[in-house]
PLY file of the C-alpha trace (Angstrom):
ply
format ascii 1.0
element vertex 161
property float x
property float y
property float z
element edge 160
property int vertex1
property int vertex2
end_header
0.00 0.00 0.00
1.36 3.41 -0.92
1.22 6.41 1.36
-1.48 8.96 0.50
-0.36 12.06 -1.36
0.01 14.89 1.14
-2.32 17.79 0.53
-0.64 21.11 -0.15
-2.38 23.85 1.82
-2.28 27.60 1.39
-0.43 27.95 4.70
2.49 25.93 3.36
3.24 28.36 0.52
4.46 31.94 0.63
5.38 34.66 -1.81
8.77 33.68 -3.20
8.24 29.92 -2.74
9.64 28.01 -5.70
8.02 25.04 -7.36
10.10 21.97 -8.21
11.31 22.00 -11.81
9.74 19.66 -14.33
11.90 18.57 -17.27
10.34 16.82 -20.25
12.10 15.51 -23.35
9.95 16.36 -26.35
9.58 13.81 -29.13
7.72 13.94 -32.43
5.12 11.75 -30.71
4.69 14.38 -27.97
4.01 17.02 -30.61
1.70 14.93 -32.79
-0.34 13.41 -29.94
-0.89 16.87 -28.46
-2.19 18.10 -31.82
-4.43 15.06 -32.21
-5.80 15.37 -28.66
-6.76 18.98 -29.30
-8.10 18.21 -32.79
-5.61 20.58 -34.36
-5.14 19.21 -37.86
-2.92 22.03 -39.10
0.05 20.38 -40.81
2.80 22.33 -39.03
2.12 20.13 -35.98
2.54 16.77 -37.75
4.03 17.24 -41.23
7.79 17.83 -41.20
7.98 18.90 -44.85
5.15 21.42 -44.46
6.63 22.84 -41.23
10.11 23.26 -42.65
9.31 24.28 -46.23
6.09 26.30 -45.81
6.61 27.70 -42.31
10.38 27.97 -42.45
10.95 26.36 -39.04
13.30 23.53 -38.24
10.65 20.86 -37.44
7.05 20.29 -36.35
6.27 22.14 -33.12
3.97 22.08 -30.09
0.60 23.76 -30.55
-1.07 26.12 -28.11
-3.46 23.64 -26.41
-0.56 21.20 -25.95
1.44 23.87 -24.12
-1.61 24.77 -22.03
-1.93 21.13 -20.99
1.75 20.99 -19.96
1.33 24.15 -17.85
-1.73 22.62 -16.17
0.13 19.38 -15.52
3.01 21.33 -13.95
0.60 23.20 -11.67
-1.39 20.13 -10.63
1.77 18.08 -9.99
2.74 20.82 -7.53
-0.66 21.55 -5.99
-1.76 17.94 -5.57
-5.22 16.42 -5.96
-7.05 19.24 -4.16
-5.39 22.09 -6.08
-7.72 23.62 -8.68
-6.57 25.92 -11.47
-8.82 28.97 -11.49
-7.23 30.94 -14.31
-4.18 30.79 -16.49
-2.70 33.06 -19.13
0.44 32.41 -21.09
2.51 33.96 -23.81
4.35 31.86 -26.35
7.65 33.46 -27.39
9.44 30.68 -29.24
8.59 27.28 -30.69
9.22 23.93 -29.01
10.40 21.13 -31.28
11.14 17.40 -31.08
14.49 16.74 -29.36
14.04 19.84 -27.17
14.06 19.43 -23.40
11.29 21.56 -21.87
12.03 22.78 -18.36
9.25 24.31 -16.29
10.07 26.42 -13.25
7.74 28.49 -11.11
7.57 30.96 -8.26
4.63 31.94 -6.07
4.03 35.67 -6.56
0.91 36.16 -4.42
-1.08 34.37 -1.71
-4.59 35.42 -0.66
-7.96 34.30 0.64
-11.02 35.67 -1.18
-14.35 36.82 0.31
-15.77 33.29 -0.02
-12.90 31.83 2.01
-11.14 30.21 -0.95
-7.34 30.21 -0.77
-5.41 31.33 -3.85
-1.77 31.17 -4.90
-0.63 33.08 -7.97
2.24 31.33 -9.71
4.58 32.74 -12.37
5.98 30.01 -14.61
8.76 29.95 -17.18
8.98 27.26 -19.85
12.53 27.19 -21.17
14.53 25.11 -23.61
18.19 25.59 -22.80
18.73 29.32 -22.48
15.62 30.16 -24.57
12.50 31.28 -22.72
9.83 29.70 -24.93
6.73 30.65 -22.93
5.75 32.45 -19.75
2.61 31.82 -17.75
0.75 33.29 -14.81
-1.80 31.09 -13.09
-4.12 31.43 -10.14
-4.51 28.15 -8.27
-7.03 27.46 -5.52
-5.42 25.61 -2.62
-7.10 24.21 0.49
-6.95 26.65 3.40
-6.68 23.68 5.79
-6.53 19.87 5.46
-10.35 19.61 5.51
-10.91 22.17 2.73
-11.27 21.08 -0.89
-11.52 23.72 -3.65
-13.12 21.09 -5.91
-16.15 21.02 -3.58
-16.77 24.76 -4.07
-19.78 25.70 -6.20
-21.76 28.83 -7.00
-20.75 31.88 -4.96
-18.09 29.85 -3.13
-16.14 29.45 -6.41
-14.99 32.66 -8.05
-12.00 31.93 -10.25
0 1
1 2
2 3
3 4
4 5
5 6
6 7
7 8
8 9
9 10
10 11
11 12
12 13
13 14
14 15
15 16
16 17
17 18
18 19
19 20
20 21
21 22
22 23
23 24
24 25
25 26
26 27
27 28
28 29
29 30
30 31
31 32
32 33
33 34
34 35
35 36
36 37
37 38
38 39
39 40
40 41
41 42
42 43
43 44
44 45
45 46
46 47
47 48
48 49
49 50
50 51
51 52
52 53
53 54
54 55
55 56
56 57
57 58
58 59
59 60
60 61
61 62
62 63
63 64
64 65
65 66
66 67
67 68
68 69
69 70
70 71
71 72
72 73
73 74
74 75
75 76
76 77
77 78
78 79
79 80
80 81
81 82
82 83
83 84
84 85
85 86
86 87
87 88
88 89
89 90
90 91
91 92
92 93
93 94
94 95
95 96
96 97
97 98
98 99
99 100
100 101
101 102
102 103
103 104
104 105
105 106
106 107
107 108
108 109
109 110
110 111
111 112
112 113
113 114
114 115
115 116
116 117
117 118
118 119
119 120
120 121
121 122
122 123
123 124
124 125
125 126
126 127
127 128
128 129
129 130
130 131
131 132
132 133
133 134
134 135
135 136
136 137
137 138
138 139
139 140
140 141
141 142
142 143
143 144
144 145
145 146
146 147
147 148
148 149
149 150
150 151
151 152
152 153
153 154
154 155
155 156
156 157
157 158
158 159
159 160
């Protein structure tokens, strides 16, 4: 039997807290499956010849929904099963290709409790490949205010992302 995953609570994070890095080796399969999962049939995400000859890039590359999913995975790996992403915005600056190693790093930039009693951590994330910053993201994640709280149980006026 495995030990239960500890629940991250708002009290255990502070402004300046860093999230563990997540490193992912990107393959052509990573790129293509992300495009398929998001029903993005544009050829620059699966057709090498189209991407290189028509778009002038070095290979097929991750699409926007695929990057969004990786950001969400990074946040939920950190926040645990009771963490709930309330909002997320990101800016793509450079493409991510097969054979790249994506490295996600994050820092908590704000911690607050709203009027409904929901705990929030704002996290600033950088997605880098080597020394290239490929994307930046800011997310607001609901965290339990104590071990008995669960943001996923919030509905109606108790949930204001």
